[in-house]
C-alpha positions in Angstrom: 34.6 154.6 121.1 34.7 156.8 124.1 35.6 160.5 123.9 38.9 159.9 125.8 39.9 157.2 123.3 39.1 159.5 120.4 41.3 162.3 121.8 44.1 159.8 122.4 43.9 158.5 118.8 43.8 162.0 117.4 46.8 162.9 119.4 48.8 160.0 118.1 47.9 160.8 114.5 48.8 164.4 115.0 52.2 163.5 116.5 52.9 161.1 113.6 52.0 163.7 111.0 54.2 166.3 112.8 57.2 164.0 112.9 56.7 163.0 109.3 56.6 166.6 108.1 59.6 167.6 110.2 61.7 164.7 108.9 60.8 165.6 105.3 61.6 169.3 105.9 65.0 168.3 107.3 65.8 166.0 104.4 64.8 168.7 101.9 67.2 171.2 103.5 70.2 168.8 103.9 72.6 169.4 101.0 73.7 166.3 99.0 77.2 165.0 99.7 79.9 166.8 97.6 81.1 164.7 94.6 84.9 164.1 94.7 86.9 166.1 92.3 88.6 164.7 89.2 91.9 163.1 90.0 94.5 164.4 87.5 97.6 162.2 87.0 100.6 163.6 85.0 102.5 160.7 83.5 105.6 161.9 81.7 107.7 158.7 81.7 108.4 155.5 79.9 106.2 152.5 80.1 107.9 150.2 82.6 107.2 148.3 85.8 108.1 151.3 88.1 106.1 153.9 86.2 103.0 151.7 85.7 103.2 150.5 89.3 103.2 154.1 90.6 100.3 154.9 88.3 98.1 152.0 89.4 98.8 152.5 93.1 97.7 156.1 92.8 94.5 155.1 91.0 93.8 152.5 93.7 94.3 155.0 96.5 92.0 157.6 94.8 89.4 154.9 94.1 89.3 153.9 97.7 88.8 157.5 98.6 85.7 157.6 96.5 87.1 159.1 93.3 85.6 157.7 90.1 86.7 160.3 87.5 90.3 160.4 86.3 92.3 162.4 83.8 95.7 160.9 82.7 97.9 163.5 81.0 100.5 161.5 79.0 103.7 162.2 77.2 105.7 158.9 76.9 108.3 157.4 74.5 106.8 154.0 75.1 108.7 151.0 76.5 107.8 147.6 77.9 104.8 146.0 76.2 103.9 143.7 79.1 103.7 146.7 81.4 101.5 148.5 78.8 99.2 145.5 78.6 98.9 145.2 82.3 98.0 148.9 82.8 95.5 148.8 79.9 93.7 145.7 81.3 93.6 147.0 84.9 92.3 150.5 84.0 89.7 149.1 81.6 88.5 146.7 84.2 87.8 149.4 86.8 84.4 151.0 87.1 85.8 154.5 86.5 85.5 157.3 84.0 89.0 157.6 82.5 90.1 160.4 80.2 93.5 160.1 78.5 95.1 163.2 77.1 98.2 163.3 74.9 100.1 166.5 75.9 103.3 165.7 74.0 104.0 162.4 72.4 102.4 159.0 72.9 104.6 156.4 71.2 104.7 152.7 71.0 103.6 150.9 74.1 102.3 154.2 75.5 99.5 154.0 72.9 98.2 150.9 74.6 97.7 152.7 77.9 96.3 155.7 76.0 93.5 153.4 74.6 92.3 152.6 78.1 90.5 156.0 78.1 86.8 156.1 77.4 87.5 159.7 76.4 90.7 160.4 74.5 92.1 163.8 73.6 95.3 165.4 72.3 96.7 168.9 72.2 97.3 170.4 68.7 101.1 170.0 68.7 101.1 166.4 69.9 102.0 163.3 68.0 101.5 159.5 68.0 103.7 156.7 66.7 102.6 153.2 66.1 105.0 150.5 64.9 106.0 146.9 65.1 107.2 145.2 68.2 110.8 144.3 68.7 113.0 141.9 70.8 116.0 143.0 72.8 118.5 140.4 73.8 121.1 141.4 76.4 123.7 139.3 78.1 124.1 139.0 81.9 127.8 138.6 81.4 130.7 139.0 78.9 130.8 137.3 75.6 128.6 136.7 72.6 124.9 135.9 72.8 124.1 132.3 71.8 120.5 131.1 71.3 119.3 127.8 69.8 116.6 127.6 67.1 113.7 126.4 69.3 114.3 129.3 71.7 114.5 131.8 68.9 111.3 130.5 67.3 109.6 130.7 70.7 110.6 134.3 71.0 109.4 135.1 67.5 106.0 133.6 68.4 105.8 135.8 71.5 106.5 138.8 69.3 103.7 137.9 66.8 101.2 137.3 69.6 102.0 140.7 71.3 101.7 142.5 68.0 98.2 140.9 67.5 97.2 142.0 71.0 98.4 145.5 70.4 96.5 145.7 67.0 93.4 144.3 68.7 93.5 147.0 71.4 93.9 149.8 68.9 91.2 148.5 66.7 88.8 148.2 69.6 89.5 151.8 70.6 89.2 153.4 67.2 86.4 151.2 65.8 88.2 150.1 62.7 89.1 146.6 61.3 92.1 145.0 62.9 93.7 144.6 59.4 93.7 148.4 59.0 95.5 148.8 62.3 98.0 146.1 61.4 98.8 148.0 58.2 99.5 151.1 60.2 101.7 149.2 62.6 103.8 147.6 59.8 104.2 150.9 58.1 105.7 152.5 61.2 103.2 155.3 61.2 103.6 158.8 62.8 100.3 160.7 63.3 99.7 164.4 64.2 96.9 165.2 66.6 94.6 166.0 63.7 95.5 162.8 61.8 94.9 160.8 64.9 91.5 162.4 65.2 90.7 161.5 61.6 91.8 157.9 62.2 89.7 157.7 65.4 92.4 157.3 67.9 91.4 160.6 69.6 87.9 162.1 69.8 88.9 165.7 69.8 91.9 168.1 69.7 91.9 170.5 72.6 94.1 173.0 74.4 92.3 173.0 77.8 93.5 170.0 79.8 91.1 170.0 82.7 88.9 172.3 84.8 91.0 173.6 87.8 87.9 174.2 89.9 86.9 170.5 89.7 90.3 168.8 89.6 93.1 167.8 91.9 96.6 166.9 90.7 97.3 163.7 92.7 100.4 162.3 91.0 103.3 163.3 88.8 105.4 160.5 87.4 108.8 162.1 86.5 110.5 161.7 83.2 113.0 159.0 82.5 116.3 159.6 84.3 119.7 157.9 84.0 119.5 154.2 84.5 120.4 153.1 88.1 120.3 149.4 87.3 123.2 147.4 88.9 125.9 145.9 86.7 124.9 142.5 85.2 126.3 139.5 87.1 127.7 136.2 86.0 127.1 133.6 84.7 126.2 134.6 81.2 122.7 134.0 79.9 120.5 135.8 77.3 117.9 138.2 78.7 114.8 139.0 76.6 112.7 142.1 76.7 109.8 143.1 74.4 108.9 146.6 73.3 107.3 148.4 70.4 110.3 150.6 70.1 111.8 151.4 66.7 114.6 153.7 65.6 113.2 157.1 64.8 114.7 157.0 61.4 112.6 154.0 60.6 109.3 155.7 61.4 107.4 156.8 58.3 105.0 159.7 58.1 101.6 158.4 56.8 98.3 160.1 56.4 95.4 157.9 57.4 
């Protein structure tokens, strides 16, 4: 190899080493991208199509923006079971880190949504209520409600299936036999935060809700207001709705 060729080769090698070292130096000084803050959602409303719809739309928007950590602050009297099941299934199916936090009361169908959290906490003065499902029949017109036996039996079957689904979700969350959860449901059980921790429904009782330096409040679902539903129209027909609602007088205090 001639002297000129050697010089040319050495020059190429030196240039390559220079570019490599320069690139590595730049990469080492470039700060990593900032991780998105935790999205905090305040949900102080009943479990229904409107509230759950607003909740899931907000989660979708934050997810598209790169957020993967969520804190759901909850205080809810419960409501529609189907909306509760939908919210639970959707939130559990997302690849996110969800923390649910009872900051007041989580009753009935709200407990289903609460169980969607991989981390579940409660403030010391909060409470939980678990109880049997119920069927509400309302008329879309004047007069008495009339229902035939096959239709009534069909509705009873729906109630039983929904109660089994609710018990299965609770049992999965707390890590106890489904029969134990069903006993609590049938006993119309009220639990304090500490009792819920002993039962396994919450993992810890805390007073600090989130870290302000690493969190953003992205949604506040307002409490239930006066019903704005239009007056029912004719002709008359029975309307069915399912909830885990029970009169407060029927709820029993039970230590796990």
